[in-house]
C-alpha positions as CSV (number, residue, x, y, z in Angstrom):
1,M,11.2,32.9,102.2
2,I,14.5,33.5,100.3
3,K,17.1,34.6,102.8
4,P,18.6,37.8,101.6
5,K,22.3,38.5,102.0
6,L,23.4,41.8,103.6
7,K,26.0,42.3,100.8
8,E,23.3,42.2,98.2
9,I,21.1,44.7,100.1
10,S,24.1,47.0,100.6
11,S,24.9,46.9,96.9
12,T,21.9,49.2,96.2
13,I,23.9,52.1,97.7
14,S,27.5,50.7,97.4
15,V,28.9,54.1,96.2
16,E,27.2,55.9,99.1
17,L,28.5,53.4,101.7
18,T,32.0,53.9,100.4
19,E,31.6,57.6,100.9
20,F,30.2,57.0,104.4
21,N,33.2,54.9,105.3
22,K,35.5,57.7,104.3
23,Y,33.5,60.2,106.4
24,F,33.4,57.8,109.4
25,K,37.1,57.2,109.3
26,E,37.8,60.9,109.1
27,S,35.5,61.6,112.0
28,L,37.5,59.3,114.3
29,Y,40.8,61.0,113.7
30,S,42.5,62.6,116.8
31,K,45.9,64.3,117.3
32,I,46.1,62.6,120.7
33,G,48.2,59.5,120.2
34,I,46.3,57.1,122.5
35,V,42.9,58.2,121.1
36,D,44.0,57.7,117.5
37,L,45.5,54.3,118.4
38,I,42.2,53.2,119.9
39,T,40.1,54.5,117.0
40,R,42.3,52.7,114.5
41,Y,41.8,49.5,116.6
42,L,38.0,50.1,116.5
43,L,38.1,50.5,112.7
44,R,39.5,47.0,112.4
45,Q,36.4,45.6,114.1
46,K,34.2,45.6,111.0
47,G,30.6,45.2,112.0
48,K,27.6,44.8,109.8
49,K,27.0,48.6,109.6
50,I,23.3,48.1,109.7
51,R,22.6,51.5,111.3
52,P,24.3,53.7,108.7
53,L,22.8,51.5,106.0
54,L,19.4,52.3,107.5
55,V,20.1,56.0,107.5
56,L,21.2,56.1,103.9
57,L,18.5,53.8,102.6
58,S,15.8,55.8,104.5
59,S,17.3,59.0,103.0
60,K,17.2,57.7,99.5
61,V,13.6,56.3,99.8
62,A,12.3,59.6,101.4
63,G,13.8,61.9,98.8
64,G,17.5,61.4,98.1
65,I,20.9,61.2,99.9
66,T,22.4,64.6,100.9
67,D,25.4,65.8,102.8
68,R,23.2,65.8,105.9
69,S,22.5,62.1,105.3
70,Y,26.2,61.3,105.6
71,R,26.5,63.4,108.8
72,G,23.4,61.6,110.2
73,A,24.9,58.2,109.3
74,V,28.2,59.1,111.0
75,L,26.4,60.5,114.0
76,V,24.4,57.3,114.7
77,E,27.3,55.0,114.0
78,L,29.5,57.0,116.5
79,L,26.7,56.8,119.1
80,H,26.3,53.0,118.5
81,T,30.0,52.4,118.8
82,A,30.1,54.5,122.0
83,T,27.4,52.4,123.5
84,L,29.2,49.1,122.6
85,V,32.3,50.3,124.2
86,H,30.4,51.3,127.4
87,D,28.4,48.0,127.3
88,D,31.6,46.0,127.3
89,V,32.7,47.8,130.5
90,V,29.3,47.2,132.2
91,D,29.2,43.6,131.1
92,N,32.9,43.0,131.8
93,A,33.2,41.6,128.3
94,D,36.5,40.4,126.9
95,K,35.7,40.1,123.3
96,R,33.8,42.2,120.6
97,R,33.4,41.0,117.0
98,G,36.2,38.5,117.5
99,F,38.6,41.1,118.8
100,W,39.7,41.9,122.4
101,S,37.3,44.6,123.8
102,I,38.6,48.1,124.5
103,N,38.3,47.5,128.2
104,A,40.2,44.2,128.0
105,V,43.1,45.9,126.2
106,F,43.2,49.4,127.6
107,K,41.3,48.9,130.9
108,N,37.9,50.2,132.1
109,K,38.8,53.9,132.7
110,V,40.2,54.4,129.2
111,A,37.2,52.5,127.7
112,V,34.7,54.7,129.5
113,L,36.5,57.9,128.4
114,M,36.7,56.5,124.9
115,G,33.0,56.0,124.8
116,D,32.5,59.5,125.9
117,Y,34.9,60.8,123.2
118,L,33.0,59.0,120.5
119,L,29.6,60.3,121.6
120,S,31.0,63.9,121.8
121,K,32.5,63.6,118.3
122,G,29.1,62.6,117.0
123,L,27.4,65.6,118.7
124,M,30.1,68.0,117.4
125,I,29.5,66.8,113.8
126,A,25.8,67.7,114.2
127,V,26.6,71.0,115.8
128,N,29.2,72.0,113.2
129,G,26.7,71.0,110.4
130,K,24.0,73.0,112.2
131,D,21.9,69.8,112.2
132,F,20.0,70.8,115.4
133,D,17.0,68.7,114.5
134,F,19.4,65.7,114.6
135,L,20.5,66.7,118.1
136,E,16.9,66.8,119.3
137,V,16.3,63.3,118.1
138,I,19.6,61.8,119.3
139,T,19.5,63.2,122.8
140,N,16.0,61.7,123.3
141,T,17.4,58.4,122.0
142,V,20.4,58.4,124.5
143,K,17.9,59.0,127.3
144,R,15.7,56.1,126.2
145,M,18.6,53.8,125.7
146,S,19.9,54.6,129.2
147,E,16.4,54.1,130.7
148,G,15.9,50.8,129.0
149,E,19.2,49.5,130.3
150,L,18.5,50.6,133.8
151,L,15.0,49.1,133.8
152,Q,16.5,45.8,132.6
153,I,19.0,45.8,135.4
154,K,16.3,46.5,137.9
155,K,14.1,43.7,136.6
156,T,17.0,41.3,136.2
157,R,17.6,41.5,140.0
158,K,14.0,40.3,140.7
159,L,13.6,38.0,137.7
160,D,10.0,39.4,137.3
161,I,9.9,40.8,133.8
162,N,6.5,40.4,132.1
163,E,5.7,40.6,128.4
164,E,4.7,44.3,128.5
165,T,7.8,45.3,130.4
166,Y,10.0,43.3,128.0
167,Y,8.6,45.2,125.1
168,K,9.2,48.5,126.9
169,I,12.8,47.5,127.6
170,I,13.7,46.5,124.1
171,S,11.8,49.5,122.6
172,D,14.0,51.8,124.6
173,K,17.2,49.9,124.7
174,T,17.4,48.7,121.0
175,A,14.6,49.8,118.8
176,S,15.0,53.5,119.7
177,L,18.3,53.7,117.9
178,L,17.1,51.9,114.8
179,E,14.0,54.2,114.8
180,T,16.4,57.2,115.1
181,C,18.4,55.9,112.1
182,C,15.4,55.9,109.9
183,H,14.0,59.2,111.3
184,I,17.3,61.0,110.8
185,G,17.6,59.5,107.3
186,A,14.3,61.0,106.4
187,L,14.9,64.3,108.2
188,S,18.1,64.7,106.2
189,T,16.2,65.0,102.9
190,T,12.5,65.9,103.6
191,N,10.1,67.8,105.9
192,N,7.1,65.7,104.7
193,S,5.4,64.8,108.0
194,E,3.9,61.6,106.6
195,Y,7.3,60.4,105.3
196,L,8.9,61.2,108.7
197,S,6.2,59.4,110.6
198,G,6.4,56.4,108.3
199,M,10.1,56.0,108.6
200,K,9.9,56.3,112.4
201,T,7.3,53.5,112.5
202,F,9.4,51.4,110.1
203,G,12.5,51.9,112.3
204,E,10.7,51.1,115.6
205,N,9.2,47.9,114.3
206,I,12.4,46.6,112.6
207,G,14.2,47.4,115.9
208,M,11.7,45.3,117.8
209,A,12.0,42.4,115.4
210,F,15.8,42.7,115.5
211,Q,16.0,42.4,119.3
212,I,13.5,39.6,119.6
213,T,15.4,37.7,116.9
214,D,18.7,38.3,118.9
215,D,17.0,36.8,122.0
216,V,15.9,33.8,120.1
217,L,19.4,33.3,118.7
218,D,20.8,33.3,122.2
219,L,18.7,30.2,122.9
220,N,18.5,28.6,119.5
221,G,21.5,29.7,117.5
222,K,25.1,28.7,117.1
223,I,28.1,30.3,118.7
224,S,28.2,33.6,116.9
225,V,31.0,35.4,115.2
226,I,31.5,37.5,118.4
227,G,32.0,34.3,120.4
228,K,28.8,34.5,122.3
229,P,27.7,31.0,123.5
230,I,24.1,29.7,123.6
231,G,22.4,30.8,126.8
232,G,24.5,33.9,127.4
233,D,21.4,35.9,128.4
234,I,20.4,33.2,130.9
235,K,23.9,33.3,132.4
236,E,23.5,37.1,132.8
237,K,20.0,36.5,134.3
238,K,18.2,38.4,131.5
239,I,14.6,37.4,131.1
240,T,13.7,37.5,127.4
241,L,10.5,36.9,125.5
242,P,11.0,33.1,124.8
243,L,11.5,32.6,128.5
244,I,8.7,34.9,129.6
245,Y,6.2,32.9,127.4
246,S,7.5,29.6,128.7
247,L,7.3,30.6,132.4
248,N,3.7,31.8,131.8
249,N,2.6,28.5,130.4
250,V,3.7,26.1,133.2
251,S,2.6,25.6,136.8
252,K,3.7,28.1,139.4
253,S,5.9,25.6,141.1
254,E,7.7,24.7,137.8
255,A,8.2,28.3,136.9
256,N,9.7,29.0,140.4
257,K,12.0,26.0,139.9
258,I,13.3,27.5,136.7
259,R,13.7,30.9,138.3
260,R,15.8,29.4,141.1
261,I,18.1,27.7,138.5
262,I,18.5,31.1,136.7
263,K,19.2,32.8,140.0
264,N,21.7,30.3,141.3
265,G,22.9,28.4,138.2
266,K,26.6,28.9,137.4
267,N,27.5,26.1,135.1
268,K,26.7,25.0,131.5
269,K,24.4,22.2,132.8
270,D,22.1,24.6,134.6
271,I,22.0,26.9,131.6
272,Q,21.2,24.0,129.3
273,K,18.3,23.0,131.6
274,V,16.7,26.4,131.1
275,V,17.4,26.3,127.3
276,D,15.7,22.9,127.1
277,F,12.8,24.2,129.2
278,V,12.2,27.1,126.8
279,R,12.4,24.8,123.7
280,A,10.0,22.3,125.3
281,N,7.4,24.9,126.1
282,N,7.3,26.6,122.6
283,G,9.0,29.8,123.8
284,I,11.1,30.1,120.7
285,D,8.1,29.5,118.3
286,F,6.1,32.2,120.2
287,A,9.0,34.7,120.0
288,L,9.6,34.1,116.3
289,K,5.9,34.6,115.7
290,K,6.1,38.0,117.4
291,A,9.3,39.0,115.5
292,N,7.4,38.2,112.3
293,Q,4.5,40.4,113.4
294,F,6.8,43.3,114.0
295,S,8.6,42.8,110.7
296,E,5.2,42.8,108.8
297,K,4.4,46.1,110.6
298,A,7.7,47.5,109.4
299,K,7.0,46.5,105.8
300,K,3.5,48.0,106.0
301,A,5.0,51.3,107.0
302,L,6.9,51.5,103.8
303,M,3.8,51.3,101.6
304,I,3.4,55.1,101.5
305,F,6.8,55.5,99.7
306,P,7.2,55.3,95.9
307,D,8.6,52.0,94.6
308,S,12.4,52.0,94.1
309,P,15.4,49.7,94.5
310,S,16.1,51.3,97.9
311,K,12.6,50.6,99.1
312,I,13.1,46.9,98.0
313,A,16.4,47.0,99.9
314,L,14.7,48.1,103.1
315,E,12.1,45.4,102.8
316,S,14.9,42.8,102.2
317,L,16.7,44.2,105.2
318,V,13.7,43.3,107.3
319,D,13.8,39.7,106.0
320,F,17.6,39.6,106.6
321,I,17.2,40.6,110.2
322,I,14.6,37.9,111.1
323,T,16.4,35.1,109.2
324,R,20.0,35.8,110.2
325,K,22.0,33.1,112.1
326,N,24.3,35.4,114.2
């Protein structure tokens, strides 16, 4: 498989992405000094912008980019940014995309309030644009994301996540937002129920592939651009698909031994033991196989749409997600 580059995928709608960046920057402006200071700091943290890319490409494939498409793209990027700010507080993280996190610079109270501000700005954009269908979609997404995080926290304490529960967690926690990006993109330009359903299916499956790949990279990748070392999930006692598979394919005594290391391990040597265990028991190969299955389902969902450069870009985005290195 030729590994696509995100820059090449984005070039399909480069003009539209420039327009989105203008909308997004304007949406963050505030007359309150500290709020404007933090939003300008956030704008320096240039992410991959996969979510607005999904909204705009989905819009173009389903009918064409409209003013509603831009509002939808800004809405989901504001929600995503808000969740990252809140996640850094929950995880007590010091860095985000190579920058000091908001909570590290401005402390937790300011970070939580800033996350709330970003979410409210997104909702206001939808209300002012009378995009009430967006609101219905996004509020359900926020509920699912919260439920997914809480379920993961509960299961992390007991270290008893099975494969079915893992899929439920990542569907709610991660895939729901990517599904929403594609759904809102289609909603912004069409009321064709087949197209809306197709884009939701595409988004759900690309989201599942995205998170499984992330979990593999945590065990098999290099230190990423955000400074996350190998085995970060193990250190946080998160049980992901590669580990679930490996635990299910050894004796009960060996599985319990690994669980004890995860529960009590505090140093790099302990984490490396678990990483080596997963690699030795084909957990990574199994997870990559599952990620590929979800990616194929995503591509299949696009078959109902007319051929176009934007459709090819979405297919390439699937390949980018499962072949990326960080």
